[in-house]
N, C-alpha and C positions, 0 to 999 in steps of 0.2 A: 803521222809522226807521234812518237811517244813524248812524254813530258820532259825528259832529260834532253832530247834533241831540240825541242822548242826553246828550252832555257838557253842552250848554247847558241842557237841561231839568233835569238834576241840579244844576248850578251855581246856576241860578235858584231851585230849590226849597231848596237849602242856605242861600242868602242870605236868602230870605224867612223861613225857619224860624229861623235864628240871630238875625235881627233881632227876630222876635216873642219869642224867649226872652231876648234881651239888653237890650231897652229897658224901663226901669222903668215906663213908662206902659202897657205891654202887659198885657192880662188874663192872659196865660200867662207872665209874667216869672219867670225862674228866677235868673239871675245876669248881671251886666254882662260877665262873662268870655266869654259867647257872642259878643260883638262881635269878639273876637279871631278866632273862626272865620270871621266875615264878612270880616275883613281877609285872612285866609289864602286864602279862595276868590277874592277879588278880585285878590290878588297872583298867584295861579296863572292866572287869566284874562288878566291883563296879560302875564305871562311867555309864555303860549301865543300870544298875539297878536303878540308881538315876535319870538319864535323860530320860530314855526310848528310847534311840537312840544308835544304834550300827553300826559302819562303816562296819564291815564285813557283817552284815545282809543286809545293803543297797547294797553292792557290789553283794551279792548273788542274790538279787532280780533283779538287772540289767542283770544278766546272766539267768534269767528266772525261778529261784527257787521260788516256791510259798511261800507266807508268811502265817500268820494266826496262829491259836491255835493248 
């Protein structure tokens, strides 16, 4: 997988997990504060789309993960 694919998989996983932990109707509900993490991930995705720069992707490339399309 390339770095941009890993970023999207991790972001999607974080969003789904934080929604499951933050919505009161969920069987694994912990606290509504997990919704703040959902907002944080969404804001980072928005920033990445507007600026074409993503910190996680930069970190992954330093660990040797290939970039590209």
